[in-house]
C-alpha positions in Angstrom: -6.0 16.7 -2.0 -4.8 14.9 1.1 -4.3 11.2 1.7 -7.4 11.2 3.8 -9.6 12.8 1.1 -8.4 10.3 -1.4 -9.5 7.4 0.8 -12.9 9.1 1.2 -13.4 9.3 -2.6 -16.6 7.6 -3.7 -16.3 4.1 -5.2 -18.5 4.9 -8.2 -17.8 8.5 -9.2 -20.2 9.3 -12.2 -17.3 10.5 -14.4 -15.3 7.4 -13.7 -18.3 5.2 -14.3 -19.1 6.8 -17.7 -15.5 6.3 -18.8 -15.5 2.7 -17.6 -18.7 1.9 -19.5 -17.1 3.1 -22.7 -13.8 1.3 -21.9 -15.8 -1.9 -21.3 -17.0 -1.9 -24.9 -13.5 -1.1 -26.2 -12.0 -4.0 -24.3 -14.3 -6.4 -26.2 -11.5 -6.6 -28.8 -10.3 -10.2 -29.1 -6.7 -8.9 -28.9 -7.4 -7.5 -25.4 -9.3 -10.6 -24.3 -6.4 -12.8 -25.4 -4.5 -11.6 -22.4 -6.9 -13.5 -20.1 -7.4 -17.2 -21.1 -10.6 -17.6 -19.1 -12.3 -14.5 -20.6 -11.0 -15.2 -24.1 -12.8 -18.6 -23.8 -16.0 -16.7 -22.9 -15.4 -14.4 -25.9 -15.2 -17.4 -28.2 -18.3 -18.9 -26.7 -20.2 -15.6 -27.0 -19.2 -15.3 -30.7 -20.2 -19.0 -31.3 -23.6 -18.6 -29.6 -24.2 -15.5 -31.7 -23.5 -17.6 -34.8 -26.0 -20.2 -33.6 -28.6 -17.5 -33.1 -28.1 -16.3 -36.7 -28.4 -19.9 -37.9 -31.6 -20.3 -35.9 -33.1 -17.2 -37.7 -32.7 -19.0 -41.0 -34.9 -21.8 -39.7 -32.0 -24.3 -39.6 -31.1 -23.8 -35.9 -31.1 -26.3 -33.1 -33.6 -24.5 -30.9 -35.8 -21.4 -30.4 -34.1 -18.2 -31.7 -35.3 -16.3 -28.7 -33.6 -18.7 -26.2 -30.3 -18.8 -28.2 -30.4 -15.0 -28.4 -30.9 -14.6 -24.7 -27.9 -17.0 -24.0 -25.6 -15.1 -26.4 -26.6 -11.7 -25.0 -25.9 -12.8 -21.5 -22.6 -14.3 -22.5 -21.6 -10.9 -24.0 -22.8 -9.2 -20.8 -20.5 -11.5 -18.8 -17.6 -10.1 -20.8 -18.8 -6.5 -20.5 -19.2 -6.8 -16.8 -15.7 -8.2 -16.4 -14.3 -5.5 -18.6 -16.3 -2.9 -16.6 -14.7 -4.2 -13.3 -11.2 -3.8 -14.9 -12.1 -0.4 -16.4 -13.4 0.9 -13.0 -10.1 -0.1 -11.3 -8.1 1.6 -14.1 -10.5 4.6 -14.1 -9.7 5.5 -10.5 -6.0 5.5 -11.3 -6.6 7.6 -14.4 -8.5 10.2 -12.4 -5.5 10.5 -10.1 -3.2 10.7 -13.2 -5.3 13.5 -14.7 -4.9 15.4 -11.4 -1.1 14.9 -11.5 -0.9 15.7 -15.2 -2.6 19.1 -14.5 0.2 19.9 -12.2 2.6 19.5 -15.1 2.7 22.7 -17.1 5.2 24.4 -19.3 8.0 25.6 -17.1 10.9 27.8 -18.0 14.3 27.0 -16.4 17.3 29.2 -15.8 20.2 27.0 -16.7 23.5 28.0 -15.3 26.4 28.0 -17.8 28.9 28.0 -14.9 28.8 26.6 -11.4 28.4 30.1 -9.9 24.8 31.1 -9.5 25.7 34.7 -10.2 27.4 33.7 -13.4 26.0 33.6 -16.9 22.7 31.7 -17.5 20.2 31.0 -20.2 16.4 30.6 -20.1 15.3 27.2 -21.6 12.1 25.1 -21.6 12.1 22.4 -18.9 12.0 19.5 -21.4 15.4 20.7 -22.8 17.2 19.9 -19.5 19.4 16.9 -19.2 21.0 15.0 -16.3 23.7 17.1 -14.5 22.4 20.4 -15.8 22.5 23.1 -13.1 19.5 25.4 -12.7 18.7 28.3 -10.4 15.2 28.5 -8.9 14.1 31.5 -6.8 11.0 32.3 -4.8 7.8 32.1 -6.8 9.3 29.8 -9.5 8.5 26.2 -10.3 11.3 23.6 -10.0 11.7 22.4 -13.6 12.8 18.8 -12.9 13.9 16.3 -10.4 17.2 17.0 -8.8 19.5 17.5 -5.9 20.0 20.8 -4.1 23.7 21.6 -4.3 23.5 25.1 -2.9 21.0 27.2 -0.9 18.1 26.5 1.4 14.4 27.3 0.6 10.8 26.6 1.6 9.1 24.4 -1.0 5.4 23.8 -1.6 5.1 20.1 -2.6 1.3 19.9 -2.5 1.1 19.0 -6.3 2.9 15.8 -5.4 2.0 15.0 -1.8 -1.4 16.6 -1.5 -0.2 18.3 1.7 -0.3 22.1 1.8 2.4 22.5 4.5 5.7 23.7 2.9 8.9 21.8 3.5 12.5 22.9 3.8 14.9 21.8 1.1 18.7 22.4 1.5 22.0 21.2 0.2 23.6 18.2 1.9 22.0 15.8 4.3 18.8 13.9 3.7 16.6 16.7 2.5 18.3 17.7 -0.6 16.1 15.9 -3.1 13.5 18.1 -5.0 10.7 17.0 -7.4 9.8 18.7 -10.7 6.6 20.6 -10.6 6.9 21.8 -7.0 7.0 25.5 -6.1 9.8 27.4 -4.3 8.1 29.7 -1.8 11.2 31.5 -0.4 14.9 32.2 -0.9 16.7 30.3 -3.7 18.1 26.9 -4.7 20.8 25.7 -7.2 19.7 22.3 -8.4 21.5 19.6 -10.3 19.0 17.8 -12.6 18.9 14.1 -12.0 16.5 12.9 -14.7 16.0 13.3 -18.5 12.6 14.4 -19.9 9.9 11.7 -19.5 11.8 10.0 -16.8 11.0 12.3 -13.8 9.3 11.1 -10.7 6.1 12.8 -11.7 6.2 11.1 -15.1 6.7 7.7 -13.4 3.8 8.5 -11.0 1.5 9.2 -13.9 2.4 6.1 -15.7 2.0 3.9 -12.7 -1.4 5.3 -11.5 -2.7 4.9 -15.1 -1.7 1.3 -15.0 0.2 1.8 -18.2 3.3 0.0 -16.9 1.5 -2.5 -14.7 2.7 -6.0 -15.2 1.3 -9.2 -13.8 2.8 -10.3 -10.5 4.3 -13.8 -10.0 1.3 -14.9 -7.9 -1.1 -13.4 -10.4 0.7 -15.3 -13.2 0.5 -18.5 -11.2 -3.2 -18.1 -10.6 -3.7 -17.3 -14.3 -2.0 -20.6 -15.1 -4.2 -22.4 -12.7 -7.4 -20.8 -14.1 -6.2 -21.6 -17.6 -5.6 -25.2 -16.6 -9.1 -25.5 -15.1 -10.6 -23.9 -18.3 -8.8 -26.5 -20.4 -10.0 -29.4 -18.2 -13.7 -28.2 -18.4 -13.3 -27.5 -22.1 -12.2 -31.1 -22.7 -14.9 -32.5 -20.4 -17.6 -30.4 -22.1 -16.4 -31.3 -25.6 -16.7 -35.0 -24.9 -20.3 -34.6 -23.8 -21.5 -34.0 -27.4 -20.3 -37.2 -29.0 -21.4 -39.0 -25.8 -25.0 -37.6 -26.1 -25.0 -38.4 -29.9 -24.0 -41.9 -29.2 -26.7 -42.2 -26.5 -29.4 -40.8 -28.8 -28.5 -43.3 -31.5 -28.6 -46.1 -29.0 -32.0 -45.0 -27.8 -33.3 -44.8 -31.4 -32.0 -48.4 -32.0 -33.8 -49.5 -28.8 -37.0 -47.8 -29.9 -37.1 -45.3 -26.9 -37.2 -42.1 -28.9 -40.9 -41.7 -28.5 -40.7 -41.7 -24.7 -38.8 -38.4 -24.7 -35.4 -40.1 -24.5 -32.5 -40.0 -26.9 -32.2 -36.3 -28.0 -28.5 -35.2 -28.2 -27.5 -32.2 -26.1 -27.7 -28.8 -28.0 -24.6 -26.8 -28.8 -26.1 -23.8 -27.1 -26.5 -25.8 -23.9 -22.9 -27.0 -24.1 -21.6 -23.5 -24.6 -23.6 -22.3 -21.6 -22.4 -25.3 -19.5 -18.7 -24.5 -20.4 -19.0 -20.8 -19.5 -20.8 -21.6 -16.2 -18.2 -24.2 -15.2 -15.0 -22.4 -16.0 -13.8 -19.9 -13.3 -15.3 -16.8 -14.9 -15.9 -15.0 -11.7 -12.3 -14.8 -10.6 -11.2 -14.7 -14.2 -13.2 -11.6 -14.8 -12.2 -9.9 -11.5 -8.5 -10.9 -11.3 -7.1 -7.9 -13.2 -9.4 -5.5 -11.3 -8.2 -6.8 -7.9 -4.5 -6.2 -8.8 -5.1 -2.7 -10.2 -7.3 -1.8 -7.2 -4.5 -2.9 -4.8 -2.2 -0.4 -6.4 -4.9 2.2 -6.3 -5.3 1.6 -2.5 -1.5 2.3 -2.2 -2.1 5.6 -4.1 -4.9 6.5 -1.7 -2.4 6.0 1.1 -0.1 8.5 -0.7 2.3 5.7 -1.6 3.6 5.3 -5.2 4.6 1.7 -6.0 7.0 1.2 -8.9 5.2 -2.1 -9.8 2.4 -4.4 -8.9 5.2 -6.9 -7.8 6.1 -4.5 -5.0 2.5 -4.3 -3.7 2.2 -8.1 -3.8 5.6 -8.5 -2.1 4.3 -6.3 0.7 1.6 -8.8 1.3 4.1 -11.6 1.6 6.5 -9.8 3.9 7.4 -11.6 7.2 10.1 -9.3 8.6 9.8 -5.6 9.2 12.8 -3.4 9.8 11.6 -0.3 11.6 13.6 2.8 12.5 13.2 3.6 16.2 12.9 7.4 15.8 9.7 8.6 14.3 8.3 5.0 13.8 8.4 3.4 17.2 9.0 6.5 19.3 7.6 10.0 18.8 10.9 11.2 17.3 12.2 13.4 20.0 13.3 12.6 23.6 11.2 14.4 26.2 12.1 15.4 29.7 10.1 13.2 32.2 11.7 13.8 35.6 14.1 15.9 37.7 16.2 13.8 40.0 18.2 16.0 42.5 21.5 15.0 44.1 21.5 14.3 47.9 20.9 17.5 49.8 19.7 19.5 46.8 16.1 20.9 46.8 14.0 19.6 43.8 12.7 23.0 43.0 16.2 24.4 42.8 17.2 21.8 40.3 14.1 22.5 38.2 14.7 26.2 38.3 18.3 25.8 37.2 17.4 23.3 34.5 14.7 25.7 33.1 17.1 28.7 33.1 19.7 26.6 31.3 17.1 25.6 28.6 15.4 28.9 27.9 17.5 29.5 24.8 17.6 25.8 23.8 15.2 25.5 20.8 15.6 21.8 20.5 12.5 19.6 21.3 14.4 18.3 24.3 15.2 21.8 25.6 11.6 22.9 25.1 10.4 19.8 27.0 12.6 20.7 30.0 11.1 24.2 30.2 7.5 22.8 30.0 8.2 20.1 32.6 9.5 22.7 35.1 6.5 24.9 34.4 4.0 22.0 34.9 5.6 20.4 38.0 6.8 23.5 39.9 4.9 26.4 38.4 8.1 28.0 37.1 7.2 30.5 34.3 9.6 31.8 31.7 11.5 34.8 33.0 12.3 38.2 31.7 15.7 37.4 30.2 16.5 41.0 29.5 16.0 42.0 33.1 18.1 39.0 34.2 20.9 40.1 31.9 21.3 36.5 30.8 24.2 35.4 28.6 23.5 32.0 27.0 26.2 29.5 26.3 25.3 27.4 23.2 25.9 23.7 22.9 29.0 22.6 21.0 30.3 19.1 20.0 33.5 19.9 21.8 32.0 20.9 25.2 28.9 18.7 25.0 27.0 21.1 27.2 25.1 24.3 27.1 23.9 26.8 29.7 23.5 30.4 30.9 25.4 32.9 32.9 23.4 35.2 35.1 25.8 37.6 36.7 28.0 35.5 38.9 25.8 32.4 38.5 27.0 29.9 35.9 24.5 27.1 35.1 25.3 24.3 32.8 23.5 21.2 31.6 24.9 18.4 29.4 26.4 14.9 29.3 27.5 13.4 32.6 31.2 13.2 31.7 31.2 16.8 30.4 29.5 18.2 33.5 31.8 16.1 35.8 34.8 17.7 34.1 33.2 21.1 34.4 32.4 20.7 38.1 36.0 19.5 38.8 37.4 22.4 36.9 35.6 24.7 39.3 37.0 22.9 42.4 33.9 20.7 43.1 33.4 17.0 43.2 30.9 14.8 41.4 28.6 13.0 43.9 28.5 9.2 43.8 24.8 9.1 44.2 24.4 11.2 41.0 26.7 8.8 39.2 24.5 5.9 40.2 21.4 7.8 39.0 23.0 8.4 35.6 23.8 4.7 35.3 20.3 3.7 36.2 18.7 6.0 33.7 21.1 4.8 30.9 20.3 1.1 31.7 16.6 1.9 31.6 16.9 3.2 28.1 16.8 6.9 29.0 19.2 9.8 28.4 20.6 11.6 31.5 21.4 15.3 31.3 23.3 16.5 34.4 22.8 20.1 35.7 25.4 22.0 37.6 25.9 25.5 39.0 29.6 26.3 39.3 31.3 23.7 41.5 28.0 22.1 42.5 26.3 19.2 40.6 22.6 19.8 41.3 21.0 16.7 39.8 19.9 14.9 36.6 17.2 15.6 34.0 15.8 12.3 32.7 15.1 12.3 29.0 13.1 9.5 27.6 12.1 8.2 24.1 8.3 8.3 24.2 7.0 5.1 22.6 4.0 5.9 20.5 0.6 4.9 21.9 -0.9 1.7 20.5 2.3 0.7 18.8 2.8 -2.3 21.1 -0.6 -3.6 20.2 0.1 -3.1 16.5 3.3 -5.2 16.9 1.3 -7.9 18.7 -1.1 -8.0 15.8 1.8 -8.3 13.4 3.3 -11.1 15.5 -0.1 -13.0 15.3 0.2 -12.7 11.5 3.6 -14.3 11.6 5.5 -11.1 10.9 8.7 -10.4 12.9 9.5 -6.8 13.9 13.0 -5.6 14.2 13.9 -2.1 15.6 16.8 -0.3 14.0 18.6 2.3 16.1 21.9 4.0 16.6 21.5 3.8 20.4 23.8 1.7 22.5 22.6 -1.9 23.1 21.4 -1.2 26.7 19.2 1.7 25.6 18.0 -0.2 22.6 17.1 -3.2 24.6 15.0 -1.2 27.1 13.1 0.6 24.3 12.6 -2.6 22.4 11.1 -4.3 25.5 8.8 -1.3 26.1 7.6 -1.2 22.5 7.2 -5.0 22.2 9.3 -5.5 19.1 10.7 -9.0 18.5 14.4 -8.0 18.0 16.6 -5.0 17.6 19.8 -3.9 15.9 21.7 -1.4 18.0 24.4 1.0 16.8 23.2 0.3 13.3 25.5 1.2 10.4 24.7 0.9 6.7 26.8 -2.2 6.5 25.1 -3.7 9.6 21.6 -3.1 8.0 22.6 -4.7 4.7 24.1 -7.7 6.5 21.0 -8.2 8.6 18.7 -8.1 5.5 20.8 -10.6 3.7 20.8 -13.0 6.7 17.0 -12.9 6.8 16.7 -13.4 3.1 19.1 -16.3 3.2 16.7 -18.0 5.6 13.9 -17.6 3.1 12.3 -14.5 4.7 10.9 -11.5 2.8 12.1 -8.2 4.3 10.6 -4.7 4.3 12.2 -1.5 5.4 12.1 2.3 5.1 14.8 4.8 4.6 15.4 8.4 3.5 19.2 8.9 3.3 21.9 8.1 0.9 23.4 5.8 3.5 20.1 3.8 3.4 20.3 3.2 -0.3 22.2 -0.1 -0.2 19.8 -1.7 2.3 16.8 -0.3 0.4 18.1 -1.9 -2.8 18.5 -5.2 -1.0 15.1 -5.3 0.8 12.2 -7.0 -0.9 9.9 -4.1 -0.1 11.8 -0.8 0.2 9.9 2.3 1.0 11.8 5.6 0.4 10.7 8.8 2.0 9.7 11.5 -0.5 11.6 14.0 1.7 14.7 11.9 1.3 17.6 11.8 -1.1 17.4 10.9 -4.8 19.6 7.9 -4.1 17.1 6.5 -1.6 14.2 7.0 -4.0 16.0 5.3 -6.8 16.9 2.4 -4.6 13.4 1.8 -3.2 10.5 0.2 -5.0 7.9 2.4 -3.2 7.9 6.1 -2.4 5.9 7.5 0.6 4.8 11.0 -0.4 3.9 11.8 3.2 7.4 10.8 4.4 5.9 9.0 7.4 8.1 6.1 8.6 5.0 4.5 10.3 3.5 4.0 6.8 5.4 0.8 6.4 2.9 -1.0 8.6 0.0 0.3 6.6 1.8 -0.7 3.3 2.1 -4.3 4.6 -1.6 -4.3 5.5 -2.6 -3.1 2.0 -0.5 -5.7 0.4 -2.0 -8.5 2.6 -5.5 -7.1 1.9 -4.9 -7.5 -1.9 -3.7 -11.1 -1.4 -6.6 -11.8 0.9 -9.1 -10.4 -1.6 -7.6 -12.5 -4.4 -7.7 -15.6 -2.3 -11.2 -15.0 -1.0 -12.7 -14.4 -4.5 -10.9 -17.4 -5.9 -12.4 -19.6 -3.2 -15.8 -18.1 -3.9 -15.5 -18.5 -7.6 -14.5 -22.2 -7.5 -17.2 -23.0 -5.0 -19.6 -21.1 -7.2 -18.8 -23.4 -10.1 -19.6 -26.5 -8.1 -23.1 -25.1 -7.3 -23.8 -24.1 -10.9 -22.9 -27.7 -11.9 -26.0 -29.0 -10.0 -28.2 -26.4 -11.7 -27.2 -26.8 -15.3 -26.0 -30.4 -15.8 -29.3 -32.1 -15.0 -31.1 -29.7 -17.3 -28.6 -30.2 -20.1 -29.0 -34.0 -20.2 -32.6 -34.4 -19.2 -33.5 -34.7 -22.9 -31.0 -37.5 -23.3 -31.7 -39.2 -20.0 -35.0 -38.2 -18.4 -34.0 -39.9 -15.2 -31.5 -37.2 -14.5 -34.5 -34.9 -13.7 -34.3 -36.3 -10.2 -31.1 -34.4 -9.8 -33.0 -31.1 -10.3 -32.6 -30.4 -6.6 -33.6 -26.7 -7.1 -36.8 -27.7 -8.8 -36.2 -25.3 -11.7 -39.1 -24.8 -14.0 -37.6 -26.3 -17.2 -34.3 -27.1 -18.9 -34.4 -23.8 -20.8 -35.1 -21.7 -17.7 -32.5 -23.6 -15.7 -29.8 -23.0 -18.3 -30.7 -19.4 -18.8 -30.9 -18.7 -15.1 -27.4 -20.2 -14.6 -25.9 -18.0 -17.4 -27.6 -14.9 -16.0 -26.4 -15.6 -12.5 -22.9 -16.2 -13.8 -22.9 -12.7 -15.3 -24.6 -10.9 -12.5 -22.4 -12.3 -9.8 -19.4 -10.4 -11.4 -21.3 -7.2 -11.0 -22.2 -7.9 -7.4 -18.5 -8.6 -6.5 -17.1 -5.5 -8.2 -17.3 -3.3 -5.1 -15.5 -6.0 -3.1 -12.8 -6.4 -5.7 -12.2 -2.6 -5.7 -12.4 -2.0 -2.0 -10.8 -5.3 -0.9 -12.0 -7.7 1.7 -12.0 -6.3 5.3 -8.5 -6.6 6.6 -8.1 -8.5 9.8 -4.6 -9.1 11.3 -4.9 -12.9 11.8 -2.6 -15.8 11.1 -2.6 -17.9 7.9 -4.4 -20.9 9.4 -7.2 -18.7 10.8 -7.4 -16.8 7.6 -7.8 -20.1 5.6 -10.5 -21.3 7.9 -12.3 -18.0 7.6 -12.1 -18.0 3.8 -13.4 -21.6 3.6 -16.3 -20.8 5.9 -17.3 -17.4 4.5 -16.4 -17.5 0.9 -16.3 -21.3 0.3 -19.6 -22.0 2.0 -21.0 -18.7 0.6 -19.9 -19.7 -2.9 -21.8 -22.9 -2.6 -25.0 -21.5 -1.1 -25.4 -18.2 -3.0 -25.8 -19.8 -6.5 -28.6 -22.0 -5.3 -30.5 -19.0 -4.0 -29.7 -16.7 -6.9 -30.4 -19.2 -9.7 -33.7 -20.2 -8.1 -34.7 -16.6 -7.8 -33.8 -15.8 -11.4 -35.7 -19.0 -12.6 -38.8 -17.9 -10.7 -38.6 -14.4 -12.2 -38.1 -15.7 -15.8 -41.2 -17.9 -15.4 -43.2 -15.1 -13.8 -42.3 -12.8 -16.7 -42.8 -15.6 -19.3 -39.3 -15.2 -20.6 -38.5 -18.9 -20.6 -40.3 -21.9 -21.9 
């Protein structure tokens, strides 16, 4: 299952819905509800209303049993709908966990008793393996646990983890030595040093995270919980004072002799319970957990495993992005873009020599030279056997490569290396060529000089190709207040040219692990939150320091351990998408909180006049919605309060539509769309429910 297919997964899969319905009833436990102060208050009100209904059945109640039963049932439905939202969010994660768990099966491991792979070994169950054990895995066998390749090179199928069917190469040393338990070796063999104990593997952590078993509330979520709890306490105190106030008013009315005029009846407990539930922020209280879980699920759909909800939330707060140049900003390989001949040299001769020197060069740069000569000058690949070509490979010492064709000796390489080569053959290096080399370097390109014997023929211009649309993406990030910093090992001149073309805000040239770490600390000291990606052991210190650290799944174990997210696709560009998902989660939480609070204001106008009209008939003039009766008004408000949670479940799970806008514009949009909407929708909804209740004769 690819990342794309995960994103196309239906929101309400029948299997997930069935499990969520059952879980919604299980979550009615008061111990579960106690975690959420708002919904625990609703639970107490539901139980109290049920008690009032039982009392009404005995003939000693405060009102009609049918009305009190309807109120209590809809209060329980409010809880069930909130539980269903949370269970749906968890269910999507559990479905993914089930898929991952199926990839875990009993695996036998060949544990080496000595460091030599041909030495003695024993066959053991994978759960027996411990950290630092050495195992041998050959073609067709499953890697028994997470580890580092210390010997060998092999093709590995990691589709059980990444969802991608294309095999990857794993080898000892470098940044591609990490392997994951549960993946399959397709060719050759590997000696692996185990890096995790049973139950602590990457796959185990993935399963735990996608199930939500280890999800803890984030700081912002805790702060919002405290705010909602505070509002609940305020409304609870306000509602509690209404009862003695109405009793006092009724006694005063009796003393004044107004009881016969329909004035002076104290407010009913059922009405007070309904008023409390409608006024406290039940909408966001019921959806808050689902929003957080769904945010992590969207990360999973993007093939990113976050180690905690805190990491997802931090991604939404990030305001500095450190981006590797290669693979993120540029396509990853320099490409030949032009042949620039020396004075007096024919352009086609230069292209012909450059292509001949590159026919055996299997690097992307070498391939691009062959293609450019073919496209611009119609030069086709030659019959190398007929030419009796002898290729000279590139070495770090010579810094050039080439081909010998009989008496012809063609070389291409760094300018200084080719200059020395030309001079060693009795030639001179042209000044115009030297100027061309300098111009290419200053423009951010890479010059490769071509020579034939004592004659320097010209320069091949290699250029980092900036990805299409990346400049516009950076402009959007800038509009959101996010600073982009390009990290590269290039010299400052080249880095500056590429940074200008890509549209990044700043760059760090000739970057070393120490320089990256220093840069991150400087930004953090200024109160900024920093995100970065990495795949090598040398990236581990900076990843550990960054607020959002995305390790590549293809990278080393050290990088994975240092990061708080792992990108299963090993795509450096994913960092931008991760930030957008984090911001979408924060936007969703903020939008629904705005809607919920505005909602409560509107419900106030529906239920408060109805609640006190028996005590003060004059309050009937505040019945701006012209609701049929006090009973229908109160029941309509309670029903709407429950149904609005159901209506908002898709939005909580999918998230609000992400738009790369600044904080001020986002606040204005939330106030207009969700603030105004939260005020208007209850008036329409409660009036419609009231009309339906009257039409069906379900309310007096």
